[in-house]
All heavy atoms as a GROMACS GRO file, in nm:
protein
  644
    1MET      N    1   7.216  10.517   8.343
    1MET     CA    2   7.284  10.457   8.453
    1MET      C    3   7.342  10.564   8.547
    1MET      O    4   7.335  10.550   8.670
    1MET     CB    5   7.400  10.369   8.398
    1MET     CG    6   7.481  10.298   8.502
    1MET     SD    7   7.379  10.176   8.585
    1MET     CE    8   7.497  10.109   8.693
    2LEU      N    9   7.396  10.672   8.490
    2LEU     CA   10   7.455  10.776   8.569
    2LEU      C   11   7.349  10.853   8.651
    2LEU      O   12   7.375  10.891   8.764
    2LEU     CB   13   7.535  10.872   8.481
    2LEU     CG   14   7.630  10.967   8.549
    2LEU    CD1   15   7.730  10.888   8.634
    2LEU    CD2   16   7.702  11.052   8.448
    3THR      N   17   7.231  10.868   8.594
    3THR     CA   18   7.124  10.939   8.664
    3THR      C   19   7.080  10.857   8.788
    3THR      O   20   7.043  10.918   8.892
    3THR     CB   21   7.004  10.967   8.572
    3THR    OG1   22   6.957  10.843   8.520
    3THR    CG2   23   7.043  11.061   8.462
    4MET      N   24   7.084  10.727   8.775
    4MET     CA   25   7.046  10.643   8.889
    4MET      C   26   7.146  10.659   9.003
    4MET      O   27   7.109  10.668   9.119
    4MET     CB   28   7.038  10.496   8.846
    4MET     CG   29   6.985  10.405   8.955
    4MET     SD   30   6.953  10.241   8.900
    4MET     CE   31   7.115  10.166   8.928
    5VAL      N   32   7.275  10.668   8.968
    5VAL     CA   33   7.378  10.689   9.069
    5VAL      C   34   7.357  10.824   9.139
    5VAL      O   35   7.370  10.836   9.261
    5VAL     CB   36   7.521  10.680   9.006
    5VAL    CG1   37   7.628  10.722   9.103
    5VAL    CG2   38   7.543  10.542   8.954
    6TYR      N   39   7.324  10.926   9.060
    6TYR     CA   40   7.300  11.060   9.119
    6TYR      C   41   7.176  11.059   9.208
    6TYR      O   42   7.176  11.126   9.312
    6TYR     CB   43   7.280  11.164   9.007
    6TYR     CG   44   7.414  11.206   8.946
    6TYR    CD1   45   7.424  11.214   8.808
    6TYR    CD2   46   7.521  11.240   9.022
    6TYR    CE1   47   7.542  11.253   8.748
    6TYR    CE2   48   7.640  11.278   8.965
    6TYR     CZ   49   7.651  11.286   8.829
    6TYR     OH   50   7.768  11.323   8.770
    7ARG      N   51   7.075  10.984   9.172
    7ARG     CA   52   6.957  10.974   9.256
    7ARG      C   53   6.990  10.908   9.392
    7ARG      O   54   6.944  10.954   9.495
    7ARG     CB   55   6.846  10.896   9.185
    7ARG     CG   56   6.775  10.972   9.080
    7ARG     CD   57   6.660  10.894   9.027
    7ARG     NE   58   6.619  10.942   8.898
    7ARG     CZ   59   6.547  10.876   8.813
    7ARG    NH1   60   6.507  10.753   8.840
    7ARG    NH2   61   6.514  10.930   8.696
    8ILE      N   62   7.060  10.800   9.380
    8ILE     CA   63   7.101  10.729   9.505
    8ILE      C   64   7.188  10.821   9.593
    8ILE      O   65   7.168  10.830   9.716
    8ILE     CB   66   7.173  10.598   9.472
    8ILE    CG1   67   7.076  10.500   9.404
    8ILE    CG2   68   7.235  10.536   9.595
    8ILE    CD1   69   7.142  10.375   9.352
    9ARG      N   70   7.283  10.889   9.530
    9ARG     CA   71   7.369  10.980   9.604
    9ARG      C   72   7.291  11.090   9.672
    9ARG      O   73   7.311  11.122   9.788
    9ARG     CB   74   7.475  11.036   9.511
    9ARG     CG   75   7.569  11.131   9.578
    9ARG     CD   76   7.672  11.181   9.482
    9ARG     NE   77   7.712  11.314   9.521
    9ARG     CZ   78   7.752  11.406   9.444
    9ARG    NH1   79   7.759  11.386   9.314
    9ARG    NH2   80   7.786  11.526   9.488
   10HIS      N   81   7.199  11.147   9.595
   10HIS     CA   82   7.114  11.255   9.646
   10HIS      C   83   7.033  11.208   9.766
   10HIS      O   84   7.020  11.275   9.869
   10HIS     CB   85   7.025  11.313   9.539
   10HIS     CG   86   6.934  11.420   9.585
   10HIS    ND1   87   6.979  11.543   9.628
   10HIS    CD2   88   6.797  11.421   9.601
   10HIS    CE1   89   6.875  11.616   9.665
   10HIS    NE2   90   6.763  11.542   9.650
   11TYR      N   91   6.976  11.088   9.752
   11TYR     CA   92   6.891  11.031   9.859
   11TYR      C   93   6.973  11.008   9.986
   11TYR      O   94   6.931  11.046  10.096
   11TYR     CB   95   6.831  10.899   9.811
   11TYR     CG   96   6.751  10.829   9.917
   11TYR    CD1   97   6.623  10.869   9.949
   11TYR    CD2   98   6.806  10.723   9.992
   11TYR    CE1   99   6.545  10.806  10.047
   11TYR    CE2  100   6.732  10.660  10.090
   11TYR     CZ  101   6.603  10.701  10.116
   11TYR     OH  102   6.530  10.636  10.212
   12LEU      N  103   7.092  10.950   9.970
   12LEU     CA  104   7.177  10.924  10.086
   12LEU      C  105   7.229  11.048  10.152
   12LEU      O  106   7.232  11.060  10.275
   12LEU     CB  107   7.294  10.832  10.048
   12LEU     CG  108   7.256  10.688  10.010
   12LEU    CD1  109   7.378  10.613   9.962
   12LEU    CD2  110   7.189  10.617  10.125
   13GLU      N  111   7.267  11.151  10.070
   13GLU     CA  112   7.314  11.275  10.127
   13GLU      C  113   7.200  11.345  10.202
   13GLU      O  114   7.223  11.401  10.310
   13GLU     CB  115   7.367  11.364  10.015
   13GLU     CG  116   7.505  11.322   9.967
   13GLU     CD  117   7.551  11.412   9.854
   13GLU    OE1  118   7.475  11.497   9.805
   13GLU    OE2  119   7.670  11.397   9.816
   14LYS      N  120   7.081  11.342  10.143
   14LYS     CA  121   6.969  11.408  10.206
   14LYS      C  122   6.933  11.344  10.340
   14LYS      O  123   6.916  11.412  10.441
   14LYS     CB  124   6.844  11.403  10.114
   14LYS     CG  125   6.728  11.476  10.167
   14LYS     CD  126   6.613  11.472  10.065
   14LYS     CE  127   6.491  11.540  10.123
   14LYS     NZ  128   6.377  11.524  10.032
   15ARG      N  129   6.931  11.212  10.344
   15ARG     CA  130   6.896  11.143  10.470
   15ARG      C  131   7.009  11.153  10.570
   15ARG      O  132   6.987  11.169  10.689
   15ARG     CB  133   6.865  10.996  10.441
   15ARG     CG  134   6.750  10.975  10.349
   15ARG     CD  135   6.617  11.024  10.407
   15ARG     NE  136   6.514  10.996  10.312
   15ARG     CZ  137   6.411  11.071  10.295
   15ARG    NH1  138   6.396  11.180  10.366
   15ARG    NH2  139   6.316  11.042  10.207
   16GLY      N  140   7.133  11.136  10.527
   16GLY     CA  141   7.248  11.141  10.615
   16GLY      C  142   7.270  11.278  10.675
   16GLY      O  143   7.300  11.291  10.793
   17TYR      N  144   7.260  11.380  10.594
   17TYR     CA  145   7.281  11.516  10.645
   17TYR      C  146   7.166  11.560  10.732
   17TYR      O  147   7.181  11.641  10.822
   17TYR     CB  148   7.300  11.614  10.531
   17TYR     CG  149   7.431  11.598  10.457
   17TYR    CD1  150   7.447  11.644  10.329
   17TYR    CD2  151   7.539  11.540  10.519
   17TYR    CE1  152   7.569  11.629  10.262
   17TYR    CE2  153   7.661  11.528  10.456
   17TYR     CZ  154   7.671  11.573  10.329
   17TYR     OH  155   7.790  11.560  10.263
   18TYR      N  156   7.050  11.502  10.710
   18TYR     CA  157   6.935  11.536  10.792
   18TYR      C  158   6.955  11.493  10.935
   18TYR      O  159   6.917  11.565  11.028
   18TYR     CB  160   6.807  11.473  10.733
   18TYR     CG  161   6.681  11.505  10.806
   18TYR    CD1  162   6.633  11.636  10.803
   18TYR    CD2  163   6.613  11.412  10.880
   18TYR    CE1  164   6.515  11.668  10.872
   18TYR    CE2  165   6.499  11.442  10.945
   18TYR     CZ  166   6.450  11.570  10.944
   18TYR     OH  167   6.336  11.601  11.009
   19VAL      N  168   7.019  11.375  10.954
   19VAL     CA  169   7.047  11.330  11.090
   19VAL      C  170   7.141  11.425  11.160
   19VAL      O  171   7.118  11.464  11.274
   19VAL     CB  172   7.107  11.187  11.082
   19VAL    CG1  173   7.159  11.144  11.220
   19VAL    CG2  174   7.005  11.089  11.032
   20CYS      N  175   7.248  11.466  11.092
   20CYS     CA  176   7.342  11.556  11.150
   20CYS      C  177   7.277  11.694  11.178
   20CYS      O  178   7.306  11.757  11.283
   20CYS     CB  179   7.464  11.578  11.059
   20CYS     SG  180   7.567  11.432  11.046
   21SER      N  181   7.192  11.739  11.091
   21SER     CA  182   7.124  11.868  11.108
   21SER      C  183   7.034  11.865  11.230
   21SER      O  184   7.031  11.959  11.311
   21SER     CB  185   7.042  11.900  10.984
   21SER     OG  186   7.120  11.908  10.870
   22ARG      N  187   6.958  11.758  11.244
   22ARG     CA  188   6.867  11.748  11.361
   22ARG      C  189   6.944  11.738  11.490
   22ARG      O  190   6.908  11.798  11.590
   22ARG     CB  191   6.774  11.627  11.346
   22ARG     CG  192   6.673  11.652  11.240
   22ARG     CD  193   6.543  11.586  11.257
   22ARG     NE  194   6.492  11.583  11.394
   22ARG     CZ  195   6.403  11.496  11.434
   22ARG    NH1  196   6.357  11.404  11.351
   22ARG    NH2  197   6.358  11.496  11.556
   23LEU      N  198   7.054  11.663  11.489
   23LEU     CA  199   7.136  11.647  11.609
   23LEU      C  200   7.199  11.783  11.645
   23LEU      O  201   7.198  11.822  11.763
   23LEU     CB  202   7.241  11.541  11.587
   23LEU     CG  203   7.328  11.508  11.708
   23LEU    CD1  204   7.242  11.452  11.819
   23LEU    CD2  205   7.433  11.403  11.668
   24ALA      N  206   7.249  11.853  11.545
   24ALA     CA  207   7.307  11.985  11.570
   24ALA      C  208   7.205  12.083  11.621
   24ALA      O  209   7.232  12.165  11.710
   24ALA     CB  210   7.369  12.037  11.441
   25GLU      N  211   7.083  12.077  11.564
   25GLU     CA  212   6.978  12.165  11.609
   25GLU      C  213   6.943  12.137  11.756
   25GLU      O  214   6.923  12.229  11.836
   25GLU     CB  215   6.855  12.136  11.521
   25GLU     CG  216   6.752  12.248  11.514
   25GLU     CD  217   6.645  12.213  11.415
   25GLU    OE1  218   6.672  12.222  11.292
   25GLU    OE2  219   6.539  12.174  11.458
   26ARG      N  220   6.938  12.012  11.793
   26ARG     CA  221   6.907  11.974  11.927
   26ARG      C  222   7.015  12.019  12.026
   26ARG      O  223   6.983  12.054  12.140
   26ARG     CB  224   6.891  11.821  11.933
   26ARG     CG  225   6.827  11.769  12.052
   26ARG     CD  226   6.704  11.697  12.004
   26ARG     NE  227   6.653  11.606  12.102
   26ARG     CZ  228   6.533  11.626  12.158
   26ARG    NH1  229   6.465  11.733  12.126
   26ARG    NH2  230   6.487  11.545  12.241
   27LEU      N  231   7.143  12.013  11.981
   27LEU     CA  232   7.252  12.047  12.070
   27LEU      C  233   7.287  12.195  12.066
   27LEU      O  234   7.366  12.244  12.145
   27LEU     CB  235   7.378  11.968  12.031
   27LEU     CG  236   7.371  11.817  12.051
   27LEU    CD1  237   7.494  11.750  11.992
   27LEU    CD2  238   7.354  11.783  12.196
   28GLY      N  239   7.226  12.267  11.972
   28GLY     CA  240   7.254  12.408  11.958
   28GLY      C  241   7.388  12.437  11.896
   28GLY      O  242   7.456  12.534  11.931
   29MET      N  243   7.428  12.354  11.802
   29MET     CA  244   7.557  12.368  11.732
   29MET      C  245   7.533  12.385  11.583
   29MET      O  246   7.421  12.375  11.536
   29MET     CB  247   7.643  12.241  11.755
   29MET     CG  248   7.676  12.209  11.894
   29MET     SD  249   7.755  12.051  11.910
   29MET     CE  250   7.905  12.075  11.821
   30ARG      N  251   7.641  12.408  11.512
   30ARG     CA  252   7.635  12.415  11.368
   30ARG      C  253   7.642  12.269  11.313
   30ARG      O  254   7.719  12.188  11.366
   30ARG     CB  255   7.747  12.496  11.311
   30ARG     CG  256   7.739  12.644  11.351
   30ARG     CD  257   7.852  12.721  11.299
   30ARG     NE  258   7.852  12.717  11.150
   30ARG     CZ  259   7.944  12.774  11.077
   30ARG    NH1  260   8.043  12.838  11.133
   30ARG    NH2  261   7.936  12.770  10.947
   31ALA      N  262   7.572  12.243  11.206
   31ALA     CA  263   7.569  12.108  11.149
   31ALA      C  264   7.706  12.070  11.094
   31ALA      O  265   7.745  11.952  11.096
   31ALA     CB  266   7.464  12.097  11.039
   32LYS      N  267   7.780  12.169  11.045
   32LYS     CA  268   7.912  12.141  10.992
   32LYS      C  269   8.003  12.081  11.099
   32LYS      O  270   8.081  11.987  11.072
   32LYS     CB  271   7.975  12.271  10.939
   32LYS     CG  272   8.113  12.259  10.886
   32LYS     CD  273   8.165  12.393  10.844
   32LYS     CE  274   8.308  12.384  10.805
   32LYS     NZ  275   8.369  12.514  10.774
   33ASN      N  276   7.998  12.134  11.220
   33ASN     CA  277   8.080  12.084  11.332
   33ASN      C  278   8.043  11.939  11.368
   33ASN      O  279   8.128  11.859  11.403
   33ASN     CB  280   8.067  12.175  11.451
   33ASN     CG  281   8.127  12.310  11.425
   33ASN    OD1  282   8.213  12.326  11.340
   33ASN    ND2  283   8.082  12.409  11.501
   34VAL      N  284   7.916  11.909  11.364
   34VAL     CA  285   7.867  11.774  11.397
   34VAL      C  286   7.919  11.676  11.291
   34VAL      O  287   7.968  11.564  11.322
   34VAL     CB  288   7.715  11.769  11.408
   34VAL    CG1  289   7.668  11.626  11.428
   34VAL    CG2  290   7.669  11.854  11.520
   35ARG      N  291   7.914  11.714  11.162
   35ARG     CA  292   7.964  11.627  11.056
   35ARG      C  293   8.112  11.602  11.069
   35ARG      O  294   8.162  11.491  11.055
   35ARG     CB  295   7.929  11.690  10.920
   35ARG     CG  296   7.784  11.683  10.885
   35ARG     CD  297   7.760  11.737  10.745
   35ARG     NE  298   7.620  11.767  10.733
   35ARG     CZ  299   7.571  11.887  10.710
   35ARG    NH1  300   7.648  11.990  10.692
   35ARG    NH2  301   7.441  11.905  10.702
   36LEU      N  302   8.187  11.707  11.099
   36LEU     CA  303   8.329  11.693  11.117
   36LEU      C  304   8.364  11.603  11.235
   36LEU      O  305   8.455  11.522  11.230
   36LEU     CB  306   8.396  11.831  11.137
   36LEU     CG  307   8.416  11.914  11.014
   36LEU    CD1  308   8.472  12.052  11.052
   36LEU    CD2  309   8.509  11.845  10.916
   37PHE      N  310   8.286  11.617  11.342
   37PHE     CA  311   8.305  11.528  11.459
   37PHE      C  312   8.286  11.383  11.421
   37PHE      O  313   8.369  11.298  11.454
   37PHE     CB  314   8.206  11.567  11.570
   37PHE     CG  315   8.209  11.470  11.685
   37PHE    CD1  316   8.313  11.474  11.779
   37PHE    CD2  317   8.106  11.378  11.699
   37PHE    CE1  318   8.313  11.383  11.882
   37PHE    CE2  319   8.108  11.288  11.805
   37PHE     CZ  320   8.210  11.293  11.897
   38PHE      N  321   8.183  11.350  11.343
   38PHE     CA  322   8.162  11.211  11.302
   38PHE      C  323   8.273  11.160  11.212
   38PHE      O  324   8.314  11.046  11.221
   38PHE     CB  325   8.024  11.198  11.233
   38PHE     CG  326   7.909  11.189  11.328
   38PHE    CD1  327   7.805  11.279  11.321
   38PHE    CD2  328   7.908  11.096  11.428
   38PHE    CE1  329   7.699  11.275  11.409
   38PHE    CE2  330   7.801  11.088  11.519
   38PHE     CZ  331   7.698  11.179  11.508
   39ILE      N  332   8.324  11.246  11.125
   39ILE     CA  333   8.433  11.206  11.038
   39ILE      C  334   8.558  11.178  11.121
   39ILE      O  335   8.625  11.072  11.101
   39ILE     CB  336   8.463  11.317  10.932
   39ILE    CG1  337   8.346  11.324  10.833
   39ILE    CG2  338   8.593  11.291  10.860
   39ILE    CD1  339   8.350  11.444  10.743
   40TYR      N  340   8.593  11.264  11.213
   40TYR     CA  341   8.711  11.244  11.296
   40TYR      C  342   8.699  11.121  11.385
   40TYR      O  343   8.791  11.045  11.402
   40TYR     CB  344   8.739  11.366  11.381
   40TYR     CG  345   8.785  11.489  11.306
   40TYR    CD1  346   8.748  11.616  11.349
   40TYR    CD2  347   8.858  11.473  11.188
   40TYR    CE1  348   8.792  11.726  11.279
   40TYR    CE2  349   8.898  11.585  11.118
   40TYR     CZ  350   8.865  11.712  11.162
   40TYR     OH  351   8.904  11.820  11.092
   41VAL      N  352   8.579  11.099  11.440
   41VAL     CA  353   8.559  10.980  11.524
   41VAL      C  354   8.572  10.852  11.444
   41VAL      O  355   8.629  10.753  11.492
   41VAL     CB  356   8.421  10.990  11.596
   41VAL    CG1  357   8.381  10.859  11.656
   41VAL    CG2  358   8.425  11.096  11.700
   42SER      N  359   8.521  10.852  11.321
   42SER     CA  360   8.531  10.730  11.241
   42SER      C  361   8.678  10.698  11.210
   42SER      O  362   8.717  10.582  11.211
   42SER     CB  363   8.448  10.745  11.112
   42SER     OG  364   8.504  10.843  11.029
   43PHE      N  365   8.759  10.797  11.183
   43PHE     CA  366   8.901  10.774  11.159
   43PHE      C  367   8.972  10.727  11.284
   43PHE      O  368   9.057  10.642  11.285
   43PHE     CB  369   8.971  10.893  11.101
   43PHE     CG  370   8.943  10.917  10.956
   43PHE    CD1  371   8.889  11.034  10.913
   43PHE    CD2  372   8.972  10.820  10.864
   43PHE    CE1  373   8.859  11.057  10.779
   43PHE    CE2  374   8.946  10.837  10.727
   43PHE     CZ  375   8.892  10.958  10.686
   44ALA      N  376   8.936  10.788  11.398
   44ALA     CA  377   9.002  10.754  11.526
   44ALA      C  378   8.968  10.612  11.566
   44ALA      O  379   9.058  10.538  11.613
   44ALA     CB  380   8.961  10.853  11.635
   45THR      N  381   8.844  10.571  11.553
   45THR     CA  382   8.806  10.434  11.594
   45THR      C  383   8.868  10.330  11.503
   45THR      O  384   8.895  10.220  11.544
   45THR     CB  385   8.655  10.418  11.601
   45THR    OG1  386   8.597  10.452  11.473
   45THR    CG2  387   8.596  10.507  11.707
   46LEU      N  388   8.888  10.364  11.377
   46LEU     CA  389   8.952  10.269  11.287
   46LEU      C  390   9.095  10.243  11.332
   46LEU      O  391   9.142  10.129  11.337
   46LEU     CB  392   8.953  10.323  11.143
   46LEU     CG  393   9.024  10.237  11.039
   46LEU    CD1  394   8.949  10.108  11.018
   46LEU    CD2  395   9.037  10.315  10.910
   47GLY      N  396   9.165  10.348  11.368
   47GLY     CA  397   9.303  10.331  11.416
   47GLY      C  398   9.313  10.259  11.546
   47GLY      O  399   9.400  10.177  11.570
   48VAL      N  400   9.217  10.284  11.638
   48VAL     CA  401   9.215  10.218  11.768
   48VAL      C  402   9.189  10.067  11.750
   48VAL      O  403   9.257   9.985  11.814
   48VAL     CB  404   9.112  10.281  11.861
   48VAL    CG1  405   9.090  10.198  11.986
   48VAL    CG2  406   9.151  10.420  11.895
   49GLY      N  407   9.097  10.032  11.665
   49GLY     CA  408   9.068   9.892  11.638
   49GLY      C  409   9.189   9.816  11.585
   49GLY      O  410   9.217   9.703  11.624
   50PHE      N  411   9.263   9.881  11.494
   50PHE     CA  412   9.381   9.819  11.436
   50PHE      C  413   9.489   9.804  11.543
   50PHE      O  414   9.556   9.698  11.548
   50PHE     CB  415   9.431   9.902  11.318
   50PHE     CG  416   9.542   9.837  11.242
   50PHE    CD1  417   9.517   9.720  11.174
   50PHE    CD2  418   9.669   9.892  11.241
   50PHE    CE1  419   9.621   9.659  11.102
   50PHE    CE2  420   9.770   9.831  11.171
   50PHE     CZ  421   9.746   9.715  11.102
   51ALA      N  422   9.505   9.901  11.629
   51ALA     CA  423   9.603   9.893  11.736
   51ALA      C  424   9.569   9.781  11.835
   51ALA      O  425   9.656   9.706  11.880
   51ALA     CB  426   9.613  10.026  11.809
   52VAL      N  427   9.441   9.765  11.869
   52VAL     CA  428   9.399   9.656  11.959
   52VAL      C  429   9.427   9.522  11.893
   52VAL      O  430   9.476   9.429  11.960
   52VAL     CB  431   9.250   9.672  11.996
   52VAL    CG1  432   9.198   9.546  12.063
   52VAL    CG2  433   9.230   9.792  12.084
   53TYR      N  434   9.401   9.514  11.764
   53TYR     CA  435   9.426   9.388  11.688
   53TYR      C  436   9.576   9.352  11.695
   53TYR      O  437   9.611   9.237  11.721
   53TYR     CB  438   9.379   9.404  11.543
   53TYR     CG  439   9.419   9.290  11.455
   53TYR    CD1  440   9.344   9.171  11.458
   53TYR    CD2  441   9.528   9.300  11.371
   53TYR    CE1  442   9.382   9.065  11.380
   53TYR    CE2  443   9.564   9.193  11.290
   53TYR     CZ  444   9.490   9.077  11.293
   53TYR     OH  445   9.526   8.972  11.214
   54LEU      N  446   9.663   9.447  11.670
   54LEU     CA  447   9.806   9.420  11.673
   54LEU      C  448   9.851   9.383  11.814
   54LEU      O  449   9.936   9.295  11.830
   54LEU     CB  450   9.883   9.542  11.622
   54LEU     CG  451   9.876   9.570  11.475
   54LEU    CD1  452   9.957   9.695  11.439
   54LEU    CD2  453   9.929   9.453  11.396
   55THR      N  454   9.798   9.448  11.916
   55THR     CA  455   9.835   9.415  12.053
   55THR      C  456   9.794   9.274  12.088
   55THR      O  457   9.871   9.197  12.150
   55THR     CB  458   9.767   9.514  12.151
   55THR    OG1  459   9.806   9.649  12.113
   55THR    CG2  460   9.806   9.490  12.292
   56LEU      N  461   9.675   9.234  12.052
   56LEU     CA  462   9.627   9.098  12.078
   56LEU      C  463   9.710   8.996  12.005
   56LEU      O  464   9.744   8.888  12.058
   56LEU     CB  465   9.479   9.081  12.046
   56LEU     CG  466   9.384   9.154  12.138
   56LEU    CD1  467   9.240   9.141  12.087
   56LEU    CD2  468   9.393   9.103  12.280
   57ALA      N  469   9.747   9.024  11.881
   57ALA     CA  470   9.832   8.934  11.802
   57ALA      C  471   9.968   8.917  11.870
   57ALA      O  472  10.020   8.807  11.876
   57ALA     CB  473   9.847   8.986  11.661
   58PHE      N  474  10.023   9.025  11.918
   58PHE     CA  475  10.151   9.021  11.991
   58PHE      C  476  10.141   8.934  12.116
   58PHE      O  477  10.226   8.852  12.142
   58PHE     CB  478  10.200   9.162  12.027
   58PHE     CG  479  10.320   9.164  12.115
   58PHE    CD1  480  10.444   9.132  12.063
   58PHE    CD2  481  10.306   9.196  12.248
   58PHE    CE1  482  10.555   9.132  12.145
   58PHE    CE2  483  10.416   9.198  12.330
   58PHE     CZ  484  10.543   9.166  12.279
   59TRP      N  485  10.035   8.953  12.196
   59TRP     CA  486  10.019   8.875  12.318
   59TRP      C  487  10.004   8.727  12.289
   59TRP      O  488  10.058   8.643  12.360
   59TRP     CB  489   9.898   8.926  12.397
   59TRP     CG  490   9.929   9.047  12.476
   59TRP    CD1  491   9.906   9.176  12.442
   59TRP    CD2  492   9.993   9.052  12.604
   59TRP    NE1  493   9.951   9.259  12.540
   59TRP    CE2  494  10.004   9.190  12.640
   59TRP    CE3  495  10.042   8.956  12.692
   59TRP    CZ2  496  10.061   9.229  12.759
   59TRP    CZ3  497  10.098   8.998  12.811
   59TRP    CH2  498  10.108   9.131  12.843
   60LEU      N  499   9.926   8.695  12.182
   60LEU     CA  500   9.908   8.553  12.150
   60LEU      C  501  10.041   8.490  12.103
   60LEU      O  502  10.070   8.376  12.139
   60LEU     CB  503   9.802   8.538  12.042
   60LEU     CG  504   9.659   8.563  12.089
   60LEU    CD1  505   9.562   8.559  11.971
   60LEU    CD2  506   9.618   8.462  12.194
   61ARG      N  507  10.115   8.566  12.026
   61ARG     CA  508  10.247   8.518  11.981
   61ARG      C  509  10.339   8.496  12.098
   61ARG      O  510  10.412   8.397  12.106
   61ARG     CB  511  10.304   8.613  11.880
   61ARG     CG  512  10.440   8.578  11.827
   61ARG     CD  513  10.431   8.466  11.729
   61ARG     NE  514  10.563   8.442  11.676
   61ARG     CZ  515  10.606   8.330  11.634
   61ARG    NH1  516  10.528   8.225  11.640
   61ARG    NH2  517  10.729   8.314  11.589
   62LEU      N  518  10.341   8.588  12.190
   62LEU     CA  519  10.422   8.581  12.309
   62LEU      C  520  10.383   8.460  12.395
   62LEU      O  521  10.469   8.385  12.444
   62LEU     CB  522  10.413   8.708  12.390
   62LEU     CG  523  10.511   8.725  12.506
   62LEU    CD1  524  10.653   8.731  12.453
   62LEU    CD2  525  10.476   8.853  12.581
   63LYS      N  526  10.254   8.438  12.408
   63LYS     CA  527  10.203   8.324  12.485
   63LYS      C  528  10.250   8.193  12.421
   63LYS      O  529  10.292   8.101  12.490
   63LYS     CB  530  10.050   8.328  12.493
   63LYS     CG  531   9.992   8.211  12.573
   63LYS     CD  532   9.843   8.204  12.558
   63LYS     CE  533   9.799   8.156  12.428
   63LYS     NZ  534   9.799   8.015  12.400
   64ASP      N  535  10.244   8.185  12.287
   64ASP     CA  536  10.287   8.064  12.221
   64ASP      C  537  10.436   8.041  12.236
   64ASP      O  538  10.480   7.926  12.241
   64ASP     CB  539  10.254   8.074  12.070
   64ASP     CG  540  10.102   8.064  12.047
   64ASP    OD1  541  10.033   8.019  12.137
   64ASP    OD2  542  10.058   8.105  11.938
   65LEU      N  543  10.516   8.143  12.243
   65LEU     CA  544  10.659   8.129  12.261
   65LEU      C  545  10.694   8.083  12.401
   65LEU      O  546  10.786   8.005  12.422
   65LEU     CB  547  10.731   8.260  12.230
   65LEU     CG  548  10.736   8.299  12.084
   65LEU    CD1  549  10.797   8.440  12.070
   65LEU    CD2  550  10.815   8.198  12.003
   66ILE      N  551  10.618   8.131  12.502
   66ILE     CA  552  10.648   8.096  12.639
   66ILE      C  553  10.592   7.960  12.677
   66ILE      O  554  10.663   7.878  12.737
   66ILE     CB  555  10.594   8.206  12.734
   66ILE    CG1  556  10.670   8.336  12.710
   66ILE    CG2  557  10.602   8.163  12.879
   66ILE    CD1  558  10.616   8.452  12.787
   67TYR      N  559  10.470   7.935  12.642
   67TYR     CA  560  10.406   7.810  12.679
   67TYR      C  561  10.402   7.717  12.558
   67TYR      O  562  10.300   7.710  12.484
   67TYR     CB  563  10.264   7.832  12.728
   67TYR     CG  564  10.254   7.918  12.851
   67TYR    CD1  565  10.201   8.048  12.845
   67TYR    CD2  566  10.300   7.872  12.972
   67TYR    CE1  567  10.195   8.125  12.958
   67TYR    CE2  568  10.291   7.949  13.087
   67TYR     CZ  569  10.239   8.077  13.078
   67TYR     OH  570  10.232   8.156  13.189
   68THR      N  571  10.510   7.649  12.536
   68THR     CA  572  10.513   7.552  12.423
   68THR      C  573  10.452   7.422  12.466
   68THR      O  574  10.465   7.381  12.584
   68THR     CB  575  10.656   7.529  12.373
   68THR    OG1  576  10.732   7.483  12.483
   68THR    CG2  577  10.716   7.656  12.315
   69LYS      N  578  10.390   7.354  12.377
   69LYS     CA  579  10.327   7.226  12.412
   69LYS      C  580  10.434   7.119  12.419
   69LYS      O  581  10.516   7.101  12.330
   69LYS     CB  582  10.226   7.192  12.301
   69LYS     CG  583  10.146   7.065  12.333
   69LYS     CD  584  10.044   7.039  12.228
   69LYS     CE  585   9.970   6.912  12.264
   69LYS     NZ  586   9.869   6.882  12.164
   70ARG      N  587  10.432   7.049  12.526
   70ARG     CA  588  10.531   6.944  12.548
   70ARG      C  589  10.474   6.809  12.499
   70ARG      O  590  10.359   6.778  12.523
   70ARG     CB  591  10.567   6.935  12.696
   70ARG     CG  592  10.608   7.072  12.749
   70ARG     CD  593  10.714   7.061  12.852
   70ARG     NE  594  10.743   7.186  12.919
   70ARG     CZ  595  10.832   7.274  12.873
   70ARG    NH1  596  10.899   7.246  12.766
   70ARG    NH2  597  10.856   7.385  12.937
   71THR      N  598  10.557   6.732  12.432
   71THR     CA  599  10.508   6.609  12.373
   71THR      C  600  10.511   6.494  12.471
   71THR      O  601  10.431   6.399  12.457
   71THR     CB  602  10.590   6.574  12.248
   71THR    OG1  603  10.728   6.568  12.286
   71THR    CG2  604  10.568   6.674  12.140
   72SER      N  605  10.601   6.495  12.569
   72SER     CA  606  10.603   6.387  12.665
   72SER      C  607  10.638   6.438  12.805
   72SER      O  608  10.674   6.555  12.820
   72SER     CB  609  10.704   6.280  12.622
   72SER     OG  610  10.834   6.321  12.658
   73VAL      N  611  10.627   6.352  12.899
   73VAL     CA  612  10.654   6.389  13.038
   73VAL      C  613  10.805   6.418  13.057
   73VAL      O  614  10.843   6.494  13.140
   73VAL     CB  615  10.607   6.278  13.132
   73VAL    CG1  616  10.628   6.315  13.278
   73VAL    CG2  617  10.463   6.243  13.106
   74PHE      N  618  10.887   6.351  12.981
   74PHE     CA  619  11.031   6.362  13.000
   74PHE      C  620  11.091   6.493  12.942
   74PHE      O  621  11.206   6.517  12.960
   74PHE     CB  622  11.101   6.240  12.934
   74PHE     CG  623  11.055   6.114  12.996
   74PHE    CD1  624  10.975   6.024  12.925
   74PHE    CD2  625  11.093   6.079  13.128
   74PHE    CE1  626  10.932   5.906  12.985
   74PHE    CE2  627  11.051   5.963  13.183
   74PHE     CZ  628  10.971   5.874  13.112
   75ASP      N  629  11.008   6.574  12.876
   75ASP     CA  630  11.056   6.701  12.822
   75ASP      C  631  11.064   6.808  12.929
   75ASP      O  632  11.116   6.914  12.902
   75ASP     CB  633  10.966   6.749  12.707
   75ASP     CG  634  10.979   6.665  12.585
   75ASP    OD1  635  11.086   6.598  12.573
   75ASP    OD2  636  10.890   6.668  12.499
   76LEU      N  637  11.014   6.782  13.044
   76LEU     CA  638  11.016   6.878  13.153
   76LEU      C  639  11.158   6.899  13.197
   76LEU      O  640  11.223   6.985  13.216
   76LEU     CB  641  10.932   6.834  13.273
   76LEU     CG  642  10.785   6.815  13.246
   76LEU    CD1  643  10.720   6.756  13.368
   76LEU    CD2  644  10.724   6.950  13.216
   0.00000   0.00000   0.00000
């Protein structure tokens, strides 16, 4: 079972690092810098998505507080 996990890990590392290596080669950079860039971007976008989610939740809550549904005409 453990050897199968190592094989899968080796396969994914080989294919994943190959993409970064080719991209770095094309840009004339070191592959290590390209990998670090992808790691930093993935953390940054996760935080941005969460911030957008909280902002939208706040706006919807605010809208519900301001525009309450009126049950009859006489509530105006």
